[in-house]
Backbone bond lengths (Angstrom), bond angles and torsions (degrees), N, CA, C in turn:
res aa  C-N    CA-C-N  psi(-1)  N-CA   C-N-CA  omega(-1)  CA-C   N-CA-C  phi
1 X - - - 1.513 - - 1.499 109.99 -
2 X 1.299 116.06 -39.92 1.500 120.89 -178.48 1.569 110.69 -63.96
3 X 1.328 115.37 -40.88 1.472 118.85 176.67 1.444 114.60 -67.94
4 X 1.381 117.53 -35.04 1.446 121.42 176.39 1.536 111.51 -63.33
5 X 1.389 113.98 -45.98 1.425 117.74 -179.09 1.524 114.32 -64.17
6 X 1.427 112.42 -32.75 1.474 121.95 178.66 1.531 110.73 -61.55
7 X 1.303 113.92 -37.15 1.479 122.44 -174.03 1.573 114.65 -89.67
8 X 1.306 117.77 -8.06 1.497 121.81 -171.39 1.521 109.64 -64.44
9 X 1.324 121.40 -40.86 1.383 122.55 -175.16 1.506 114.50 -125.76
10 X 1.352 116.55 58.89 1.440 116.74 -176.46 1.497 116.16 -65.44
11 X 1.361 118.38 -34.02 1.421 122.73 -178.64 1.621 110.46 -69.68
12 X 1.384 115.24 -40.97 1.371 119.88 176.70 1.491 112.27 -65.78
13 X 1.301 117.92 -42.34 1.412 123.62 175.02 1.516 113.72 -57.80
14 X 1.339 114.11 -44.78 1.486 122.75 177.89 1.534 110.62 -60.40
15 X 1.330 117.11 -43.83 1.388 122.04 -179.18 1.586 110.04 -62.35
16 X 1.339 111.71 -47.62 1.434 118.61 -177.02 1.565 111.19 -61.93
17 X 1.296 114.89 -36.45 1.496 118.94 -176.67 1.540 109.58 -70.57
18 X 1.335 117.30 -48.06 1.447 123.69 -179.98 1.555 110.24 -65.58
19 X 1.316 117.32 -44.69 1.458 116.59 179.61 1.475 111.88 -70.86
20 X 1.318 117.75 -30.70 1.491 124.37 179.48 1.548 106.27 -60.63
21 X 1.329 116.78 -48.53 1.490 118.99 -178.29 1.548 108.00 -62.48
22 X 1.261 119.36 -46.04 1.405 124.12 -174.49 1.561 110.74 -60.63
23 X 1.381 115.64 -43.55 1.439 121.77 179.95 1.487 110.26 -68.42
24 X 1.337 118.53 -38.95 1.475 121.96 -179.05 1.589 109.07 -62.47
25 X 1.308 116.45 -45.74 1.475 122.51 178.31 1.501 109.21 -63.24
26 X 1.319 118.47 -41.85 1.503 122.27 -178.32 1.461 110.10 -64.25
27 X 1.337 118.02 -44.30 1.447 121.89 179.27 1.514 110.93 -63.41
28 X 1.295 117.69 -42.77 1.438 122.85 177.00 1.578 112.92 -58.43
29 X 1.319 113.15 -42.26 1.457 120.38 179.32 1.562 110.17 -68.62
30 X 1.353 116.35 -40.61 1.432 122.33 178.22 1.534 111.19 -59.84
31 X 1.402 114.46 -46.96 1.465 118.24 176.40 1.482 114.25 -58.09
32 X 1.371 115.42 -43.96 1.463 118.37 -177.45 1.570 110.73 -66.39
33 X 1.310 113.79 -34.65 1.478 118.37 178.15 1.508 111.12 -68.08
34 X 1.371 116.65 -43.70 1.465 121.44 175.46 1.521 112.31 -55.13
35 X 1.317 113.68 -42.00 1.467 121.54 -177.87 1.583 110.32 -78.47
36 X 1.342 115.16 2.00 1.425 118.22 178.05 1.555 115.55 63.56
37 X 1.319 113.97 31.77 1.404 118.76 -179.04 1.500 113.56 -68.54
38 X 1.267 121.91 154.34 1.459 124.01 174.53 1.504 108.11 -82.20
39 X 1.355 117.67 -177.79 1.412 125.80 -176.03 1.548 112.55 -54.92
40 X 1.351 115.59 -38.68 1.390 122.65 -179.31 1.529 110.63 -68.88
41 X 1.337 116.49 -37.87 1.482 122.82 179.79 1.465 108.89 -68.67
42 X 1.315 120.66 -36.67 1.475 125.33 176.26 1.530 112.23 -62.89
43 X 1.328 112.67 -43.38 1.489 120.06 179.36 1.525 109.07 -65.55
44 X 1.311 117.98 -40.52 1.540 120.76 -179.49 1.469 105.30 -67.26
45 X 1.300 123.25 -43.98 1.491 123.24 178.71 1.465 112.43 -58.04
46 X 1.299 116.08 -49.81 1.532 120.98 177.63 1.487 111.30 -60.67
47 X 1.348 117.43 -35.77 1.410 125.49 -176.93 1.551 106.77 -64.99
48 X 1.355 115.94 -43.25 1.468 120.32 178.99 1.523 111.99 -63.31
49 X 1.430 114.29 -38.70 1.444 115.73 176.77 1.505 113.88 -65.03
50 X 1.366 117.49 -37.39 1.458 120.22 179.95 1.547 107.70 -70.13
51 X 1.404 116.05 -36.49 1.448 117.38 178.29 1.505 114.10 -60.31
52 X 1.366 112.81 -44.08 1.466 117.88 -179.60 1.517 110.11 -63.47
53 X 1.322 118.56 -42.50 1.467 119.42 177.55 1.509 111.88 -67.64
54 X 1.344 118.75 -32.26 1.458 122.38 -179.58 1.577 108.80 -67.69
55 X 1.306 118.05 -38.73 1.452 121.25 176.10 1.556 109.22 -63.60
56 X 1.333 114.14 -45.97 1.491 117.60 -178.19 1.492 114.89 -62.31
57 X 1.313 118.50 -44.26 1.483 123.32 -178.39 1.517 107.24 -71.38
58 X 1.305 119.96 -37.35 1.494 122.59 -178.27 1.529 109.31 -64.67
59 X 1.346 117.48 -42.42 1.494 118.69 177.75 1.494 109.38 -64.15
60 X 1.424 114.06 -41.83 1.456 115.84 -179.87 1.519 112.66 -63.47
61 X 1.339 118.02 -43.62 1.522 119.83 179.05 1.520 111.75 -65.38
62 X 1.309 117.75 -36.79 1.469 121.93 179.75 1.520 109.91 -66.09
63 X 1.312 119.97 -39.03 1.406 122.92 177.56 1.542 113.19 -67.93
64 X 1.356 115.06 -29.67 1.439 119.13 178.61 1.573 110.67 -81.92
65 X 1.308 114.87 -37.54 1.472 119.61 -179.67 1.471 110.65 -156.67
66 X 1.311 118.60 106.29 1.483 122.24 -175.01 1.553 112.61 -56.34
67 X 1.289 118.17 -30.84 1.474 121.97 178.72 1.531 113.44 -81.05
68 X 1.368 115.86 -16.78 1.402 124.77 -177.65 1.577 112.08 66.90
69 X 1.312 117.97 6.98 1.418 121.23 -178.49 1.483 116.29 -58.65
70 X 1.263 117.42 -34.08 1.494 120.12 179.69 1.507 114.52 -66.96
71 X 1.381 114.04 -19.84 1.436 121.70 177.64 1.486 116.14 -94.78
72 X 1.349 115.45 6.25 1.526 122.44 177.29 1.499 114.65 94.27
73 X 1.348 119.43 7.91 1.396 119.90 -179.27 1.604 105.89 -87.48
74 X 1.373 114.31 72.52 1.425 122.02 175.61 1.507 111.73 -122.99
75 X 1.312 115.43 161.12 1.448 117.75 179.89 1.493 112.06 -68.28
76 X 1.316 116.06 142.69 1.456 123.72 177.95 1.425 110.29 -109.25
77 X 1.326 119.03 128.17 1.407 123.93 179.51 1.533 113.33 -90.08
78 X 1.305 115.03 94.22 1.430 119.00 -173.30 1.545 115.17 -79.75
79 X 1.345 113.31 -2.35 1.468 122.54 175.71 1.494 111.07 -74.75
80 X 1.298 114.94 -22.88 1.505 120.06 178.50 1.526 108.00 -71.89
81 X 1.325 112.35 135.51 1.538 117.18 -177.60 1.612 107.76 -65.81
82 X 1.248 115.47 -34.45 1.460 115.02 -178.11 1.543 110.45 -66.96
83 X 1.328 116.49 -42.60 1.497 116.71 178.74 1.481 111.26 -60.42
84 X 1.333 118.00 -45.33 1.432 121.76 179.81 1.513 112.14 -58.75
85 X 1.328 115.90 -39.44 1.438 120.80 -179.96 1.473 112.72 -69.42
86 X 1.345 118.46 -35.09 1.374 123.25 176.77 1.583 112.39 -63.04
87 X 1.328 113.18 -38.37 1.501 117.56 -167.40 1.578 109.14 -98.39
88 X 1.286 121.13 -14.20 1.471 121.29 178.26 1.501 114.00 -56.88
89 X 1.335 116.60 -48.34 1.454 117.64 178.54 1.575 115.51 -55.51
90 X 1.392 113.23 -30.27 1.478 117.18 177.18 1.520 110.89 -63.94
91 X 1.344 116.07 -37.42 1.549 118.71 176.81 1.463 111.67 -65.09
92 X 1.346 118.87 -33.73 1.386 121.16 178.55 1.530 110.98 -70.28
93 X 1.361 117.64 -43.76 1.454 124.12 177.79 1.596 112.74 -55.91
94 X 1.328 116.65 -42.98 1.419 119.52 -172.74 1.562 113.80 -70.19
95 X 1.342 115.42 -22.95 1.479 118.77 178.16 1.483 115.99 -95.08
96 X 1.402 119.29 -1.91 1.424 119.31 178.32 1.481 117.83 -57.74
97 X 1.362 117.24 -47.46 1.430 120.48 -179.98 1.489 115.24 -67.91
98 X 1.335 118.70 -45.96 1.534 115.58 175.38 1.450 115.85 -65.62
99 X 1.308 118.78 -25.89 1.458 121.28 178.54 1.508 110.20 -73.21
100 X 1.342 116.58 -39.61 1.456 120.37 -179.90 1.551 110.58 -76.59
101 X 1.327 119.03 -45.64 1.440 121.45 -175.44 1.533 116.86 -94.18
102 X 1.373 116.11 -20.18 1.432 120.35 -179.04 1.487 107.90 81.78
103 X 1.370 118.13 165.36 1.479 123.47 179.94 1.521 111.97 -82.59
104 X 1.324 112.29 150.41 1.482 119.63 172.92 1.515 111.64 -83.91
105 X 1.342 112.58 101.12 1.500 118.72 -172.61 1.499 112.16 -81.50
106 X 1.376 117.67 -1.74 1.455 120.41 -176.40 1.497 109.64 -92.78
107 X 1.371 119.91 -0.73 1.399 119.26 -177.92 1.476 113.89 -76.55
108 X 1.255 119.17 143.24 1.509 122.47 -179.21 1.555 109.54 -86.50
109 X 1.299 117.64 166.07 1.465 122.43 -179.84 1.533 108.96 -59.46
110 X 1.305 116.09 -38.13 1.479 119.80 177.79 1.546 113.04 -63.74
111 X 1.347 116.70 -39.67 1.394 121.94 178.75 1.560 108.45 -66.15
112 X 1.312 117.88 -42.83 1.471 119.66 -177.18 1.541 110.06 -66.45
113 X 1.333 117.19 -43.76 1.447 119.65 176.61 1.476 114.30 -59.28
114 X 1.401 115.46 -42.50 1.442 120.81 178.15 1.487 111.61 -64.82
115 X 1.340 119.23 -37.63 1.458 122.46 178.34 1.494 111.07 -64.72
116 X 1.365 116.16 -44.17 1.494 121.12 178.56 1.510 111.53 -61.69
117 X 1.325 117.00 -49.77 1.490 120.30 -179.91 1.547 111.73 -62.17
118 X 1.306 116.18 -41.46 1.532 121.28 178.82 1.497 107.35 -63.08
119 X 1.329 118.74 -50.30 1.507 121.91 -174.44 1.533 108.56 -62.51
120 X 1.364 118.05 -39.62 1.432 119.77 175.32 1.516 115.75 -56.98
121 X 1.350 109.69 -43.92 1.522 115.68 -177.97 1.527 108.11 -66.20
122 X 1.328 116.58 -45.36 1.505 122.26 177.20 1.519 111.55 -56.93
123 X 1.328 115.76 -49.83 1.499 119.10 -178.01 1.438 113.45 -60.22
124 X 1.421 117.95 -44.96 1.447 122.48 178.75 1.534 114.12 -65.29
125 X 1.315 112.28 -46.06 1.510 119.12 -175.44 1.509 110.62 -63.90
126 X 1.352 116.70 -56.35 1.425 121.47 -173.35 1.555 111.77 -66.37
127 X 1.318 119.08 -39.66 1.433 122.35 -177.23 1.537 108.66 -69.44
128 X 1.378 113.36 -37.99 1.445 116.26 -177.61 1.616 108.69 -67.49
129 X 1.344 113.20 -36.77 1.458 113.91 178.74 1.493 114.57 -74.95
130 X 1.374 118.37 -52.68 1.468 122.27 -174.55 1.508 117.32 -75.89
131 X 1.398 115.31 -35.20 1.462 119.09 -176.24 1.567 110.39 -112.02
132 X 1.354 114.21 -5.80 1.499 118.40 173.40 1.460 117.58 -106.34
133 X 1.320 116.27 -73.28 1.482 119.25 -176.71 1.545 112.32 -69.73
134 X 1.265 116.76 -46.78 1.528 116.46 176.79 1.466 112.21 -61.19
135 X 1.248 119.40 -37.84 1.577 123.02 179.73 1.583 105.47 -61.96
136 X 1.335 114.47 -48.00 1.504 116.40 -175.49 1.517 108.82 -64.05
137 X 1.371 117.88 -43.48 1.435 117.34 -177.50 1.529 114.82 -67.53
138 X 1.359 115.64 -29.84 1.397 120.03 -179.41 1.525 114.61 -92.82
139 X 1.286 116.61 6.27 1.433 119.78 -179.01 1.496 116.18 -52.75
140 X 1.373 119.54 -42.29 1.475 120.53 -179.06 1.520 112.51 -62.10
141 X 1.334 118.80 -19.41 1.422 121.40 177.20 1.556 119.19 -84.47
142 X 1.349 110.55 -4.70 1.447 115.61 -178.76 1.497 119.78 95.18
143 X 1.309 118.55 161.48 1.404 123.90 -175.31 1.560 111.47 -65.99
144 X 1.369 118.82 -44.14 1.429 124.81 -174.56 1.554 109.51 -60.24
145 X 1.417 114.02 -50.47 1.395 116.80 177.32 1.509 114.65 -56.48
146 X 1.353 115.83 -42.62 1.480 118.47 179.13 1.491 113.28 -61.33
147 X 1.310 114.62 -46.07 1.461 122.79 -177.13 1.518 109.91 -59.35
148 X 1.314 117.50 -47.42 1.486 121.08 -178.53 1.500 112.01 -72.00
149 X 1.337 117.11 -47.24 1.475 119.28 175.87 1.535 113.13 -60.07
150 X 1.305 116.86 -45.44 1.454 119.84 -175.92 1.622 108.24 -63.99
151 X 1.303 112.22 -46.49 1.554 115.50 -178.43 1.503 110.33 -59.33
152 X 1.358 116.59 -48.71 1.472 120.05 -177.57 1.498 113.54 -62.79
153 X 1.352 114.07 -44.59 1.417 119.34 -177.65 1.476 111.95 -67.79
154 X 1.382 117.30 -41.71 1.358 120.62 179.28 1.558 111.50 -63.33
155 X 1.305 112.95 -43.35 1.435 119.30 174.62 1.509 119.10 -56.99
156 X 1.346 111.32 -45.52 1.448 122.73 -177.06 1.537 110.95 -61.84
157 X 1.388 114.34 -45.99 1.451 119.88 179.65 1.543 115.46 -70.61
158 X 1.310 115.60 -13.17 1.462 122.66 176.37 1.555 112.46 -103.46
159 X 1.297 115.94 -0.54 1.478 120.06 -177.42 1.571 111.23 -67.57
160 X 1.312 115.14 -32.62 1.557 118.80 -178.03 1.499 109.25 -54.56
161 X 1.395 120.60 -34.78 1.478 120.25 178.14 1.460 113.80 -64.43
162 X 1.309 116.38 -23.50 1.502 119.60 -175.57 1.532 110.49 -71.98
163 X 1.356 117.22 -27.32 1.453 118.43 -170.84 1.524 110.96 -90.38
164 X 1.362 117.08 13.05 1.452 116.44 173.08 1.461 110.08 -78.28
165 X 1.308 119.62 -18.54 1.487 119.64 -178.68 1.486 112.30 -99.26
166 X 1.245 118.82 -169.74 1.425 124.06 -179.35 1.517 115.10 -121.27
167 X 1.278 120.17 154.50 1.464 117.99 177.37 1.497 112.98 95.15
168 X 1.329 114.08 137.77 1.468 120.96 179.34 1.538 111.52 -60.29
169 X 1.397 119.07 -43.75 1.411 122.93 -175.14 1.504 107.89 -62.64
170 X 1.300 118.98 -40.74 1.519 120.69 179.60 1.496 112.28 -60.98
171 X 1.339 112.86 -47.99 1.442 120.04 -176.78 1.557 109.07 -64.93
172 X 1.325 116.73 -46.95 1.528 118.33 -179.33 1.451 111.85 -62.16
173 X 1.344 122.84 -42.77 1.403 126.60 -177.82 1.579 111.22 -65.73
174 X 1.275 114.92 -41.55 1.510 121.90 -179.91 1.543 111.06 -65.25
175 X 1.392 115.95 -41.65 1.439 122.36 -179.75 1.470 108.15 -67.88
176 X 1.303 118.82 -45.14 1.454 123.82 -177.59 1.501 108.33 -64.34
177 X 1.373 118.49 -37.90 1.418 124.38 179.72 1.535 111.48 -60.21
178 X 1.386 115.70 -44.52 1.440 121.17 -178.75 1.502 110.33 -65.62
179 X 1.337 115.88 -42.76 1.461 119.19 -179.20 1.489 113.62 -65.23
180 X 1.312 118.20 -43.13 1.430 126.46 -175.60 1.552 110.06 -68.42
181 X 1.308 119.71 -41.45 1.455 120.64 -179.29 1.509 111.71 -69.47
182 X 1.366 116.51 -35.67 1.433 120.63 174.29 1.570 109.30 -64.15
183 X 1.307 117.78 -40.33 1.454 124.15 178.75 1.550 110.47 -62.37
184 X 1.323 116.19 -44.97 1.475 122.86 -176.60 1.492 106.65 -62.93
185 X 1.333 118.61 -51.09 1.465 124.55 -172.54 1.551 109.24 -64.61
186 X 1.303 116.65 -39.38 1.505 120.11 178.44 1.522 109.03 -67.03
187 X 1.376 117.97 -37.92 1.488 116.99 179.17 1.514 110.83 -65.08
188 X 1.387 116.29 -43.62 1.497 120.24 -179.49 1.531 111.33 -59.04
189 X 1.304 117.24 -48.24 1.513 119.65 -175.64 1.511 106.71 -60.30
190 X 1.403 121.21 -40.50 1.428 123.30 -177.10 1.592 108.84 -68.21
191 X 1.314 117.04 -27.13 1.502 117.38 -175.48 1.537 107.61 -89.26
192 X 1.314 118.73 -45.01 1.495 118.77 -169.33 1.618 108.23 -100.73
193 X 1.320 116.05 -22.49 1.445 120.45 177.28 1.596 113.49 67.57
194 X 1.342 116.10 13.71 1.429 117.85 179.57 1.605 107.89 -118.24
195 X 1.322 113.83 128.62 1.550 116.66 -177.23 1.532 110.69 -91.27
196 X 1.319 118.18 -13.48 1.476 121.47 -173.10 1.570 108.64 -64.42
197 X 1.304 120.00 -44.54 1.526 115.90 179.26 1.484 110.90 -63.72
198 X 1.313 119.42 -31.40 1.497 120.89 179.30 1.473 112.01 -68.51
199 X 1.326 115.72 -39.87 1.493 119.91 178.25 1.477 108.22 -62.13
200 X 1.399 117.23 -46.85 1.435 121.53 177.06 1.528 112.68 -57.08
201 X 1.361 114.68 -47.90 1.496 117.54 177.76 1.530 112.81 -59.22
202 X 1.317 114.07 -45.65 1.482 118.73 -179.39 1.512 110.49 -60.57
203 X 1.305 118.92 -39.86 1.401 121.56 179.25 1.514 113.89 -67.09
204 X 1.342 117.27 -41.02 1.409 122.14 176.50 1.388 115.35 -67.14
205 X 1.404 118.27 -40.01 1.400 123.25 179.47 1.520 112.13 -62.99
206 X 1.309 115.14 -47.28 1.429 119.63 -177.47 1.556 112.15 -70.49
207 X 1.321 114.79 -36.56 1.408 118.37 -176.07 1.594 108.61 -69.35
208 X 1.371 115.61 -49.51 1.463 119.65 -176.32 1.560 109.03 -64.17
209 X 1.353 116.00 -33.30 1.499 116.27 -178.66 1.520 108.88 -66.64
210 X 1.355 116.31 -37.11 1.448 117.49 179.71 1.509 115.72 -78.10
211 X 1.359 114.51 -17.37 1.433 120.31 178.01 1.497 110.79 -89.40
212 X 1.369 114.37 -7.99 1.464 117.72 -179.64 1.527 110.48 -75.99
213 X 1.337 116.40 146.31 1.421 122.32 -177.99 1.543 109.23 -62.62
214 X 1.347 116.22 150.42 1.461 123.89 179.46 1.504 112.03 -63.91
215 X 1.291 119.23 -11.33 1.468 124.59 179.71 1.523 110.25 -67.24
216 X 1.350 115.74 -15.71 1.432 121.21 176.44 1.502 113.72 -58.04
217 X 1.345 111.08 -27.25 1.582 116.96 -175.44 1.547 107.21 -58.64
218 X 1.348 115.91 -39.31 1.516 119.57 -174.84 1.601 106.68 -71.09
219 X 1.308 121.93 -17.83 1.454 123.74 -175.58 1.509 107.60 -118.73
220 X 1.371 121.06 20.29 1.389 122.71 -172.02 1.518 113.85 -63.02
221 X 1.369 115.14 -37.92 1.483 119.22 -177.05 1.510 106.67 -68.67
222 X 1.299 121.40 -35.75 1.461 123.63 178.92 1.508 109.21 -65.71
223 X 1.351 115.52 -50.56 1.504 120.71 -179.28 1.535 113.38 -57.20
224 X 1.419 114.75 -50.40 1.450 118.31 -176.51 1.548 108.65 -67.84
225 X 1.315 116.03 -38.34 1.441 118.25 177.54 1.564 112.87 -56.85
226 X 1.322 114.48 -47.16 1.474 120.48 178.00 1.487 110.66 -63.58
227 X 1.304 119.56 -40.82 1.433 121.52 177.45 1.573 111.99 -63.42
228 X 1.321 117.98 -43.23 1.436 122.68 179.07 1.522 112.56 -61.86
229 X 1.365 115.85 -40.14 1.485 119.89 174.83 1.487 112.43 -62.20
230 X 1.293 116.69 -43.36 1.454 123.89 177.21 1.546 110.73 -60.11
231 X 1.354 113.78 -44.76 1.445 116.36 179.59 1.537 113.32 -66.37
232 X 1.328 117.50 -37.19 1.413 120.78 178.46 1.543 110.33 -65.60
233 X 1.285 117.85 -47.26 1.449 119.08 -178.88 1.538 110.96 -67.55
234 X 1.369 117.56 -39.39 1.443 119.25 178.04 1.548 111.86 -67.61
235 X 1.369 114.57 -34.26 1.420 116.46 -179.56 1.556 112.59 -68.85
236 X 1.378 115.30 -37.58 1.420 117.27 177.25 1.536 110.65 -65.90
237 X 1.348 120.08 -37.87 1.444 121.33 174.88 1.453 109.31 -61.41
238 X 1.306 119.76 -49.68 1.501 122.09 -175.46 1.549 111.75 -62.37
239 X 1.357 116.49 -37.51 1.491 117.09 175.96 1.444 109.33 -63.17
240 X 1.372 120.31 -42.07 1.447 125.22 179.16 1.552 107.97 -57.08
241 X 1.275 116.02 -49.88 1.499 121.40 -176.49 1.556 108.27 -62.15
242 X 1.341 117.62 -43.85 1.455 119.67 -176.86 1.570 111.80 -65.48
243 X 1.353 115.75 -42.62 1.409 120.40 177.25 1.503 113.97 -61.62
244 X 1.398 112.50 -44.72 1.498 116.52 179.00 1.534 111.04 -65.03
245 X 1.333 119.06 -35.37 1.431 123.63 179.61 1.538 106.24 -62.82
246 X 1.316 115.87 -54.73 1.516 120.53 179.00 1.472 112.10 -53.30
247 X 1.318 120.46 -45.63 1.424 124.82 -179.55 1.477 110.61 -63.70
248 X 1.291 121.83 -37.62 1.387 127.64 179.71 1.534 111.22 -67.69
249 X 1.358 115.84 -38.28 1.418 120.50 179.30 1.521 112.10 -73.03
250 X 1.333 117.93 -29.02 1.433 123.88 175.81 1.501 116.76 -78.74
251 X 1.430 112.56 -30.56 1.490 119.39 178.92 1.487 110.24 -129.62
252 X 1.343 118.42 65.83 1.501 120.98 -176.85 1.509 112.39 -56.67
253 X 1.336 121.20 -34.53 1.453 123.99 -179.64 1.547 114.65 -62.71
254 X 1.456 114.63 -21.04 1.415 119.02 -174.97 1.517 110.23 -88.19
255 X 1.314 119.99 -5.68 1.450 117.30 176.77 1.521 118.78 -63.78
256 X 1.225 121.08 136.40 1.463 121.35 -174.42 1.539 106.98 -95.09
257 X 1.327 115.23 135.77 1.450 121.14 175.26 1.464 113.65 -84.12
258 X 1.306 117.51 141.23 1.482 121.83 -179.18 1.490 110.36 -115.36
């Protein structure tokens, strides 16, 4: 009976979890702003919000499964050629912004440590929610529903960041970027079933983006355009892999030996 009740409103639960995180971070930012904190203070406030949510979702996941296996916390075999091929494009994606804009050499050691800690909290919390808990809750609805829902929801909650700039092209590219990265990460978790590489990617992507020189603003359209093209190409490849894998599982006798 308890399991049935837990599964009755998976979509509502998913909405509440994602919106809850967004509101918690927004409140932390508002408090820091009211207190007239500098940029470092705002990051610390947001980091505390992510830490609080990280503790909450970790307790929740531990109660559901002590091993966290159902949420994707399983060992990834990087020695397999397929796994390496799946993750190599992620390494290319994380270095696009620092390559185009260069690193911010004016950052202090304290700033760098703060950025790394903050990015790790964000990566763990957001991936655990969007590709871990939400995926587990939506499992009865199938892979396609999860991929579409997760990508759209992840993109929508990140759209607010897009409106900090000006111009239709800026907004369009940023919104598309958020939707596509959510789509890519949802596809990968469905193919490889391990969330750990996604947390690592999310951490590196956010950290390197914040370590990039502010001159990237002048080349933002170029950077986001390149990223979106990479996402599209990568997404097409992952869809092909997923469809081929499903076909092989449905028709095992049709597989060709090499």
